[in-house]
C-alpha positions in Angstrom: 20.1 -65.9 34.7 17.0 -68.0 34.5 16.8 -67.9 38.3 16.1 -64.2 38.2 13.0 -64.6 36.1 10.0 -65.1 38.3 7.6 -67.9 37.4 4.2 -66.4 37.3 1.0 -68.4 37.4 -2.6 -67.8 36.4 -5.4 -68.8 38.9 -6.0 -71.9 36.8 -2.4 -73.0 37.0 -2.4 -72.5 40.7 -5.6 -74.5 41.0 -3.9 -77.3 39.1 -0.8 -77.1 41.2 -2.8 -77.3 44.4 -5.3 -79.8 43.0 -8.4 -77.8 43.9 -11.3 -76.7 41.7 -10.8 -73.4 39.9 -14.0 -72.0 41.6 -12.5 -72.6 45.0 -9.2 -71.0 43.9 -11.0 -67.9 42.6 -13.1 -67.7 45.8 -9.8 -67.6 47.9 -8.3 -65.0 45.6 -11.4 -62.9 45.7 -12.1 -63.0 49.4 -8.4 -62.6 50.4 -7.5 -59.9 47.9 -6.1 -57.8 50.8 -3.4 -60.4 51.4 -3.0 -62.0 48.0 -2.0 -59.5 45.2 -1.3 -60.3 41.7 2.3 -59.4 40.6 1.4 -58.7 37.0 -1.1 -59.1 34.2 -1.3 -60.7 30.8 -4.2 -59.1 29.1 -7.1 -59.7 31.4 -5.4 -62.5 33.4 -3.9 -61.8 36.8 -0.5 -63.4 37.4 0.8 -64.6 40.8 4.2 -65.4 42.1 5.3 -68.3 44.3 4.7 -66.4 47.5 1.0 -65.9 46.5 0.7 -69.6 45.9 2.0 -70.4 49.4 -0.5 -67.9 50.9 -3.3 -69.6 48.9 -2.1 -73.0 50.1 -2.3 -71.8 53.7 -5.7 -70.3 53.3 -7.1 -73.5 51.7 -5.6 -75.5 54.6 -7.3 -73.1 57.0 -10.6 -73.6 55.3 -10.3 -77.3 55.5 -9.4 -77.2 59.2 -12.4 -75.1 60.0 -14.6 -77.4 58.0 -13.3 -80.4 59.7 -13.8 -78.8 63.2 -17.4 -78.1 62.4 -17.9 -81.7 61.0 -16.4 -83.2 64.1 -18.2 -80.9 66.5 -21.6 -81.1 64.8 -23.6 -78.3 63.3 -22.1 -75.2 64.9 
């Protein structure tokens, strides 16, 4: 029965899970709101499921890849 209950996370919990600053996490959630939707709310907090965490992880990796490409290629 416990398997049917989704484990929901706040942005700060996601930031801790992914080991990124909360500000970076909030930036990704704010700028990718078309792709990353909260599944619920607890008061004013948005709650996200595991699939949202995976999307955030992919977006953060994409940001890091683009940053590395610019660093390697010089100021582009």
